[in-house]
N, C-alpha and C positions, 0 to 999 in steps of 0.2 A: 365610810364605805362599811357596809352595815360587815356583822359577825359571819354571815355566811358567805358574801363575797371572799372576804378576807380568808374564810377556812379553805374558798372552791381555790382559792389562788395558792394555797400552801400546799393543799392534795394536788395542784396539778404539778408546782416542783417536786414535789418529794418523786412525784408519777415520773416526770421529765430525768429526773437525776436517777433515777432507780434504771433507765431504758439506757441511757448514756452510760452508766458504769457495768451494764452487762446482767445486773444482779437479778435474781427470780423474782419475778413483780408479785408473785401469790406469797411467798415467804414473809416478803417487804409486808403484805398487807396482813399476814396473821400474825407477824412482830407488833404492826401496829393495832389492831384489832385484841392482842394480849394487855398492851398498853393502857390501851384505855379502858379495857375492864380491871385495870389493876385502881384506876384510877376512880370508873364510876363504885368498886365495890368498898370504898369508904367515904362514908356521906361527910364527914368532916372535910378532906381534902377536896373532895366534888365540889364543897357546898363552896369553899374557900377560892377554889379556882376559874368559880361562875360565878362570884361576885363580883359587880362591874367596880366596887367602893374601893376594892383592894387592886392597888396598881400592877399592871403590867411588869415591871420590874422582881417586884416583888413575889408574884407569880411563879416567873422564870427560876428564880433562885430558889421557891420551892420544889419544884419539878426536879432541877439542877441537884439538888439536896437530899432528893429520893431515889434518883437515879444513881447518886453517887454511893447510896448506903446499899442499896441491892446490888450494885458491882461488886461492894468491897464484900458484902455477906459471901456471893457466890463467889470470889477469889479465895475467903476464906473455907470454904465448905470445902472446893476444889483443892487447898492444901490438904486439908484433913481426912478426904478420901484417897488422897494421893491419888487424885487425878490429872495434879500440876505439883511437879518439882522444882523448887530454888536451888 
């Protein structure tokens, strides 16, 4: 399967889940666009994820680490600005 075919299958699956869950399709699209922009704006990250010599498992771990770091930062900012109380 080509990368394009795999991407199409994942995109269709995301769309199907979005519809099934009753989520706002346009909001999901905006969030996905923001996520893609984040990775494209960082050359090293973009090159790493696009490198076929790096195993998919390592790429998934990298993405998970970046997402986790962003979520923790958002969490700490929310506490710091008083948007979230514990």
